[in-house]
C-alpha positions as CSV (number, residue, x, y, z in Angstrom):
1,M,-179.2,89.9,112.6
2,Q,-178.9,90.2,109.2
3,T,-176.2,87.1,107.8
4,R,-177.3,87.4,104.1
5,Q,-175.4,89.8,101.6
6,K,-178.0,90.4,99.4
7,P,-182.1,90.8,100.4
8,R,-184.3,88.0,99.2
9,K,-187.7,88.1,98.7
10,T,-190.6,85.7,99.6
11,L,-191.4,84.8,96.0
12,T,-192.6,81.7,95.4
13,V,-191.4,80.6,91.3
14,P,-191.4,77.3,89.7
15,G,-188.5,75.5,88.7
16,R,-186.9,72.4,89.0
17,Y,-183.7,71.2,89.5
18,S,-180.6,68.4,88.8
19,T,-177.9,66.8,90.1
20,G,-174.5,65.6,88.9
21,R,-176.1,62.1,88.9
22,G,-178.8,63.0,86.3
23,D,-181.8,62.9,88.6
24,Q,-184.5,65.8,88.4
25,A,-187.3,67.0,90.9
26,Q,-189.8,70.0,89.7
27,V,-189.8,72.3,93.1
28,R,-191.1,76.1,93.8
29,L,-188.5,77.8,94.7
30,S,-188.2,80.4,97.2
31,D,-186.8,83.7,99.3
32,L,-185.0,83.8,95.6
33,S,-182.1,86.5,95.6
34,V,-179.6,87.2,93.1
35,S,-177.3,85.0,95.2
36,G,-179.7,81.9,95.7
37,C,-182.4,80.6,96.5
38,R,-184.4,77.4,98.9
39,F,-186.7,74.6,98.2
40,A,-188.6,72.0,99.9
41,V,-187.3,68.6,98.4
42,A,-188.1,64.7,98.9
43,G,-186.4,62.0,99.4
44,D,-183.3,61.5,98.8
45,A,-181.8,65.5,98.6
46,P,-178.1,66.3,97.5
47,P,-176.6,66.8,100.4
48,S,-174.3,70.1,101.5
49,G,-171.6,71.0,99.7
50,S,-173.2,69.3,96.1
51,L,-173.4,71.1,92.6
52,V,-176.8,71.1,91.6
53,Q,-178.3,73.1,88.0
54,V,-181.2,75.3,88.9
55,I,-183.7,75.9,86.2
56,I,-185.9,78.8,87.3
57,A,-189.2,79.6,85.8
58,D,-188.0,78.4,82.5
59,R,-184.8,80.2,82.5
60,G,-181.3,78.5,83.0
61,P,-179.5,76.4,84.3
62,Y,-178.0,77.8,87.1
63,R,-175.0,76.5,88.7
64,A,-175.5,76.0,92.3
65,E,-173.7,75.3,95.1
66,V,-176.1,73.3,98.5
67,K,-175.1,75.5,101.3
68,W,-177.5,73.8,103.9
69,R,-179.9,71.2,104.0
70,S,-182.9,70.1,106.6
71,D,-185.5,67.1,106.7
72,D,-187.7,68.7,103.7
73,E,-185.7,72.0,102.3
74,I,-182.2,73.3,100.6
75,G,-180.9,76.4,100.5
76,V,-178.5,76.9,97.2
77,H,-175.8,79.6,96.7
78,F,-175.6,80.2,92.9
79,V,-172.0,80.1,91.6
80,T,-172.6,82.9,89.5
81,P,-175.0,85.4,90.8
82,L,-178.2,85.8,88.9
83,M,-178.2,89.4,86.8
84,P,-180.2,92.0,88.4
85,E,-182.3,92.1,85.2
86,A,-183.5,88.5,85.1
87,F,-184.0,88.9,89.1
88,D,-186.4,91.8,88.3
89,E,-187.8,89.8,86.0
90,F,-188.5,87.0,88.1
91,R,-189.8,89.1,91.3
92,N,-192.2,91.3,88.5
93,S,-193.8,88.5,86.9
94,H,-194.4,86.2,90.0
95,V,-196.8,86.7,92.8
96,F,-195.2,87.0,96.1
97,D,-196.1,84.3,99.0
98,F,-197.6,85.8,101.9
99,S,-198.2,82.1,103.5
100,D,-196.1,82.9,106.2
101,E,-197.7,86.0,107.3
102,G,-200.9,84.1,109.0
103,E,-204.2,83.2,108.7
104,P,-206.8,86.1,106.6
105,A,-208.3,88.1,109.3
106,D,-212.0,88.9,110.0
107,F,-212.4,92.7,109.4
108,A,-214.6,94.0,111.8
109,P,-216.9,96.8,110.7
110,M,-215.9,100.3,110.4
111,Q,-218.0,102.5,112.2
112,G,-219.2,106.3,111.2
113,Q,-218.4,105.6,107.9
114,T,-220.0,106.5,104.8
115,P,-219.6,104.6,102.1
116,K,-217.9,106.6,98.9
117,R,-218.2,106.2,95.0
118,F,-215.5,105.8,93.3
119,C,-217.4,107.0,89.9
């Protein structure tokens, strides 16, 4: 069941967030969309409903509300959605994170195939 209004890309982007108390932390943002993202947190993370400022790849700050929190992650919703152009720039300049796709596979040799030259 899809509950998000905007699709998210599994993308790892460097960033940081700060709270209203002035606490700052370096994070790796993931599941980035124009409307929000999630990131791992350690220690005293802001609770649900808190407002934070998020820096994405040295751009921003973007004001966001903490929508959910688990033991080691929080999900935020941007108060003002990212401009599609900015989102596309983040998406095109960073590498997709395939870590949830499983372990690298060992490929069996292809039988009956003749190697082809490309040049």
